[in-house]
C-alpha positions in Angstrom: -2.9 1.9 -11.8 -2.9 5.9 -11.6 -6.6 6.3 -12.2 -7.4 4.3 -9.2 -5.7 6.9 -7.2 -7.1 10.0 -9.2 -4.2 10.4 -11.5 -2.1 11.2 -8.5 1.4 9.3 -8.7 2.9 10.3 -5.2 1.0 10.9 -2.0 2.9 12.0 1.2 0.8 10.7 4.0 0.9 10.8 8.0 -0.8 7.8 9.6 -0.8 6.6 13.1 -1.4 3.2 14.9 -4.7 2.4 15.6 -6.3 3.1 19.0 -3.8 1.7 21.7 -1.6 0.1 19.0 2.0 0.4 19.4 2.9 -0.5 15.7 1.7 0.3 12.3 1.9 -2.5 9.7 1.4 -2.8 6.0 -1.8 -4.4 6.6 -3.1 -1.0 8.4 -1.5 0.9 5.6 -3.5 -0.8 3.0 -6.8 -0.6 5.0 -6.1 3.3 5.3 -5.0 3.5 1.4 -8.3 1.6 0.6 -10.5 4.0 2.9 -8.5 7.4 2.0 -6.6 7.2 -1.2 -8.6 4.8 -3.8 -11.2 6.8 -5.8 -12.4 3.9 -8.1 -12.4 0.3 -8.7 -10.4 -0.9 -5.5 -10.4 -4.4 -7.1 -7.8 -3.2 -9.4 -5.5 -2.7 -6.6 -6.5 -4.9 -4.0 -7.7 -8.6 -3.6 -9.1 -9.1 0.2 -6.7 -7.4 2.8 -3.8 -7.4 0.4 -2.5 -6.2 -3.2 -3.6 -8.0 -6.1 -1.1 -10.3 -7.7 0.8 -8.2 -10.1 1.4 -5.3 -7.7 5.0 -5.1 -6.7 5.3 -3.6 -3.1 8.8 -1.9 -1.9 9.3 -0.8 1.4 12.5 1.5 1.5 13.5 0.0 -1.7 13.2 -3.6 -0.5 10.7 -6.1 -1.7 8.1 -6.4 0.8 8.1 -10.5 0.6 11.8 -10.1 2.4 10.1 -8.2 5.3 7.1 -9.9 6.2 4.4 -8.6 3.7 1.2 -7.6 5.5 3.2 -7.9 8.9 5.9 -5.5 7.7 6.3 -2.9 10.5 6.3 0.6 9.5 8.2 3.5 10.8 8.1 7.3 10.4 9.5 8.4 7.0 9.4 4.9 5.5 8.8 4.9 1.8 6.3 2.4 0.5 6.0 2.2 -3.3 3.4 0.2 -5.4 4.5 -0.8 -8.9 2.0 -2.6 -11.4 3.8 -5.2 -13.2 0.7 -6.0 -15.4 0.6 -4.2 -18.7 -2.5 -3.7 -21.2 -2.0 -5.2 -24.7 
């Protein structure tokens, strides 16, 4: 999955809520990632507004399925990790 992000493994980013919004969610982050970080083949990482099946998402070491997935609220200093569980063969 690294080639999608121009072979960069770690991105330290600062993002802010949209105009007038009081919170920043995982959905907002994924829109930002698609626009600002994905260099090629976004379909390998995203499907619609979410990540593709087979991409594990951790927010502060917790599976995002336990925190609301796209509705997960993000705060300053949160750590978001994307891990591909798909392997070529």
